Residue, then its C-alpha position, 0 to 999 in steps of 0.5 A: x458786434x459790427x466790424x468796419x474794414x475801411x482801413x484794410x486793403x480791398x481784398x480784406x474789405x470784400x470779406x470782412x467789411x460791414x460784418x455784424x454778428x449777433x449775440x450768438x457770435x456766428x462766423x458767417x453773416x446771419x440771414x434775417x428772414x423776417x418781414x418785421x421786427x418787434x419792440x420792447x414797448x409802444x414808446x420804443x415803436x413810436x420813437x423808432x417811427x419818429x427817428x428818435x430810436x435806432x431800431x429796425x422797423x420793417x424789412x422794406x425799410x431796412x434789414x440787418x442782412x441787407x444792411x451788412x451788404x450795404x455797409x460792405x459795398x460802401x467800404x469797397x467803393x469808398x462811398x459814404x453810404x449805400x442802398x441796395x435794391x431788388x435789381x440793377x434796373x431798380x437801382x437805375x430807376x430809383x436814382x433817376x426818379x428820386x432825383x428828378x421832377x417835371x421840368x428837369x433835364x437829363x443828359x445821358x451817354x447814348x451808349x446805355x444798356x437797352x432798359x436804361x436807354x428806354x427809361x431815359x428816352x421813353x419813360x422820363x419824357x412821360x413825366x415832363x423830364x427832358x432828355x438829351x443823348x450824346x456820344x459818350x466819347x465825344x467831349x465836344x458833344x458833352x460841352x454843348x449839351x451841358x452849356x445850359x442847366x441840367x439836373x442829372x447826367x447818366x452814363x456807363x463806362x465801359x459801355x454795354x456792349x461796345x466798350x466805349x470809354x467816357x472821360x469821367x473827370x472831364x464829364x463830371x466837371x462839365x456836369x457840375x458846372x451845369x448843376x447836374x448830379x453825375x450817376x455812373x453805371x460801373x457794372x462792367x468795371x466792377x468796384x475793383x477796376x474803376x472808382x468813379x467817385x474818385x474821378x468826380x462822380x456823385x453816384x455809382x450804380x451796380x447790377x449786383x446780379x453780375x460780377x458781385x454775385x458771380x454765379x448766376x444765382x440771384x438779382x440785386x442792385x446797389x446805389x452808392x454816394x454821399x450820405x446826405x443825398x442817399x438819406x434825404x433823396x434816395x431813401x424816401x423814394x425806396x422806402x415808399x415805392x418798395x424795390x426792396x432787396x430780399x434778405x436771402x438775396x443780400x446774403x447770397x451777394x455777401x458771399x459772392x463779394x468774398x471771392x470777387x477779387x479772385x474772380x475778377x482778376x482771373x476773368x480779366x487775365x482770360x479776357x486779355x488772352x481771348x481778345x488776342x486770340x480773336x484778333x488773330x482769327x480771319x473770321x473776325x473783322x474787329x475786336x473791342x477790349x478797353x486796354x488793347x492798343x487798337x481800342x480807340x480810347x485805350x489810353x483813357x481806359x488805362x488811365x481810369x481803370x486798373x484792368x480792362x474787365x471780363x467782357x470782349x466784344x467782337x465782330x465777325x464777317x457775314x452779319x447776323x447769319x454768320x453770328x448765329x451759325x458761330x454761336x450755335x456751334x459753341x459747346x462750352x460757351x453758352x448763349x445768355x444775355x447775362x454777364x459777369x458769371x463764373x460761366x462764359x456767356x455769349x450774346x448777340x446784342x442786336x437781337x437781345x440786349x439792344x433789340x428794342x432801341x431800334x436799328x437806327x440807334x444801334x447803327x449810331x452805337x456801332x452795334x452791327x448784326x455781326x457784333x457779339x458780346x462775350x463775357x469771360x468766366x472762370x473756365x480754363x482759357x485754353x478750353x475757351x479758345x478751343x471751343x471758339x476755334x471749333x465753333x469757327x470751323x463748324x460754322x464755316x462747314x455749315x455755311x459751305x453746305x448751305 
């Protein structure tokens, strides 16, 4: 028995969407830890491989537990269909390489996660695919880059780590006029806060490792979009190259989705309060949070997002040395390059997530040596603020003693 929850509100879809019960009538999603599947006859096997019979073949091609995750994500996103992958980067890589060929051209927002930037700047040109970067917030640059044919546009909004916002409607219109598929990394916004498909995007990409899991337990990725593109372009690439999500990881992610709305709402409220707290600190020279009045694109963020998300980025005076003193003095908030976790996590992008894009590119993106990315978790926000407060004080004492 398969349950569709597309007609229900999103909190219900997060719990009930895509649920497929076996003949045993289990309450929780069943975990199918199997590599292969058996057939009733040789004829059924032949028909399955010809596509004449609807039957699972091999877990690299499809699995009931993974299928439930894909169906639920599609219902949440409002997409026609979805394919899950072993990680978020597998989702990005598969989206690009399944769609592109030698001689094609990609236009990408400069503000990409480090590994995504590497794929566009380094990997694609090796295969004869041209790549052009633009400043995502500058529509004039998008217009210039898309005044000639392109096959794909890649962007993330809000961006990692400086929370730059891209005008999805405007960029999608320009991209479509140039003949490009628009792929949006929606990780920071989550499917709850921003719906790129409604704003003109063709493909939405997630690292399910982040908010969808929400507990720092497992890796996973997802690609969502129109059925024709997913089944005719993406699926053959995934089937034959094998970036397969394990059934166990899919099961963990299904359980994570059940609490996603509660967790994202709580984290957003704490992030707003924490951004206000940090903005009032004398040690902090600037705070970035999408829906704050002082964000340069606050109006756009409010127009295309339902809330600002769980990440706050801020800059402290004194560069890398001051940033390290502060981070090392934290007691509750831990240093990690992940985000979207139940635990609050902090990282120094210039020396971690964006280290390998180089100092020149970091400067263009505004990632200074004093910039710090804080992913807000589910702790009491008063405890988080007290930890930040004591870390500022401890860092000052250490600096005075040096």
